N, C-alpha and C positions, 0 to 999 in steps of 0.2 A: 544559180544566180544568188548573189548576196542580197540581204535585205538592209544592207548598211548604206549610209550616206556619209561615210567617213572621208572628210576632205583631205586628210593627210595620208591616205592609203598608198598613194604613188610617190611619197617622199623617199628620197634616197636614204640608204641605210645610215650613213654617218650623220647626215643632217637630222634625221628623225631621232637618232640616238642622242644628239645634243639637245634637241627640243624636249624630248621626254625626260632627260636628266634634269633640265631646268625646272620642269613641272614638278618632278619629285622633290627637288630641293625646296621649292616654294610652298608646296601644298601637303607634303607628307606629314610634317609635324602635327597639323590639325587633324588629318585623317587618323593618325595613330592615337591622338588624344581622344577622339570620338569613339574609336573602337575600344579603347581602354575604359572609357566611361560606362560602356554597357557591360563590362566585366569579362571580356574575352580571356579565356584561361585554359590551362592544361586539360586535355581531353576533349576539347571542343572540335567540331567539324565545321570548317569555314569555306565559303565560296567567294572567290575574287573574280568579278566579271570585268573584262577589259583590263587584263593584268599589265599591259604595256611592257615595261622593262623589269617588272617583278619586284619592286621595292616593298610594296605593301604585302604582296604574296609572301615574300621572305620574312618580313616582320611578323606576320600572322603565324607562319610556321614556327617561329621561335616561341610565340605566346602559347600555342596549343601543345607544344612539345611533342615528344615521341608518342604520347598516348592519343594525340589528336591527328587531324588530317586537314590539309588545304587542297581544294580543287581550284585551279586557275584556268579560266576559259578566255579565249580571244579569237578573233578571226585572223589575226596576224601574231603568230607565236615566235617570230624570228629571234626575239631577245630573251625568251625564257625556255625555249624548247630543249636546251641542254642543261637545265637545272639538275643539280646533283643532290638536292635536298630530299632525304628519304621519306618525309611525310608530306610531300607535295606531288600532286598529279596534274600534269598540264594537258588540257584538251583544246584542240583547234576546232571550234564550232561557232555557229551563228546562234546566239541565244534566243533570237526571235523565231527560229525554225526548228530547233531541237530541244525537246524537253529533257530536263535532268531527272534524277530519281526523286520521287515524292517524299517529302518530310524527312530529309536526311541531313540538313545543315542547321547549326545553331546560330549562324550569322552569315549574312551576305553583304559584301561591300562592292560598290561600283562608283567610279568617279569619272565624270565627263564621258559617259558611254551612251546613255539612253538618248541624248541629244542627237546622236548620229545614226540612230536606228529608225528606219521608216515606220515599221510596225512596233513602236515602243510599247504599245499596250500588250501585245502578245509577249514581248520580251519580259516585261515586268510580271505578267501572269505566270510565266514559266519560272521566274525567280521566286515569286511568292509561294507557288506550290511546292518548291523544293525545300522551303524552310520547315523545320519542325514546329509543332505547336509551341508557342513561347519563344520561337526564334526571332532574332533581331535583323532588321533591314536598315542599312546605312547607305544612303545615296547622296552624292554631291554632284550638282549640275550647275551650269552657268546661266546668268541672266545678263546678256550683252548690252541691254538698254542703258545701263548706268555709266557706260564709258564716256568720258569727255575730258578734253584738255582744257587747261585754264591759263590765262595771262601769258600769252606768247604770240609773236607775230604770225606764226604758222598754225595757230589754234584752229582756224577755219578749215585748213587742209586736213588736220588731224581728225577733226569732227566729221568731215565729209567721209573719210575712210571708216570711221566708226559707224556711220550710217550705211555705208556700203556693206559692212559686215552683216548688219541686220538684213539688208536687202538680199544678200547672197543666200543666207540661210532660208529666208522666206521664199525665194525662187526655187529652192530645193524641197519645199514643203515642210520645212523645219521651223518650229517656233524658237526664235532666238532668245526668248525669255523663258525657256522651258523650266529652268530651275525654280522659278517662282510658282510653277504649277504643282510642284512636288507635294506640298502639304495636303492639297485637295486630292491628289492622286492617292496618297496614303490613306486618307479618310475613306475613299471609295473602295479601297482594298479591304477595309475593315480593320485597319491597324489600330493598335492600342498604344498608349503612352507616347504620343507623337511629340517629338522635340525638334525645334527648328533653330538653326544658327545661320547668320549671314556674315559674309566677309567681303568687304569692298576695299581693295588696296588703293591707297592714295600714295603714289610714288613718283620719283623723278627718273629722268633718263639714265640709263646704265644699271637700273635695278633689275632683279631677276624677272619681275613681271613685265617690265618694258621690253626686255630682251626676248621673252616668250612671244609677245605680240609682234615684235619686229620680225622674228623668224617666220611667224604665221604670214605676215604681210609679204615677205620675200617669196614665200612659196605660193601664196594665193593671189598675187597681184593681178593676174589676168582675170581671175574670177571677180575680184573687187571692181575692176574697171568695166567689166562686161555688164555690171548692174546699171551703168549709166549715172551712178550717183557721185562717182569721183573720177578724177583723171590720173594719168600716169604721174604727172607732176605732184599730185596730192600724195600718192603712195610714196614717192621718193622723199617728200618732206616728212611724211610720217616715219619712215625708216631713219631719217637723219635725226629727228628730234628724240627718237627712242634711245639715242646714245648721248643726248645732251642733258647733263645733270641740272641745268637751269630750268628745264621744262618739267612741270608737275602735272599729273593727270590722275583722274579716277579711272580705274580699270574695271573690267567686268566683275559683277557680284557672283560669288559662289554661294549657293543656297544648299546647305546641308540639312537633310531631313532624316530623322531616326524614328523608327517605329517598331512595334513588337507584334508578332502574330498571336492572336488569342489562343489561350490554352484549350478552350472548348471547341 
């Protein structure tokens, strides 16, 4: 039995491929910048948790070069299992249930992963113990509470869907504001040199972020409606305005937290 609460696990292959591609296009540049900031370099050993389609995995493989190694783990490896990169090892595993080797990675990166894990505390403990002394932890997670539409006749429908997203996660025992908890979690781990960045996209319909949330709404409509917070008509309006360039909205915040494991 998986310890995951991943709401897109049953998504069809082509649909999930499109959704993950959009996420990569939107968020990879900042993820690469953060990893570059900590100095990822040739010879490093890197761990990518929740590798998805493998874009960050592949980029890290380039940075660590032939002298280094990347281990990519996920409960769903369908998009990365046939990788031919010689310095990449793909493992299909549940990070909350299976420990990795102790003190073997110079850096670990995870994006939008811990939110979906019931026992995230165990998952992050396993990740933390796998880092070498002095190793870096880079985690990016969402805070959905910041999402809101502005100045449009369908604003209330959009905002009811935003509230339904919060209610859906809460009903699953997930904190929809999980990203904002990361700095304190890093402190509790004993992390040093904690750095925090937040990114709140303010974008109009037709943008990458609006399309990402549109695809989520199409796949999760029944779950949203089941919360009792929104109606089918609200979801339909939400999907329509996601394509309307005249509609502007704040989307969820990404909280990126970077910390270093003490040397001693």
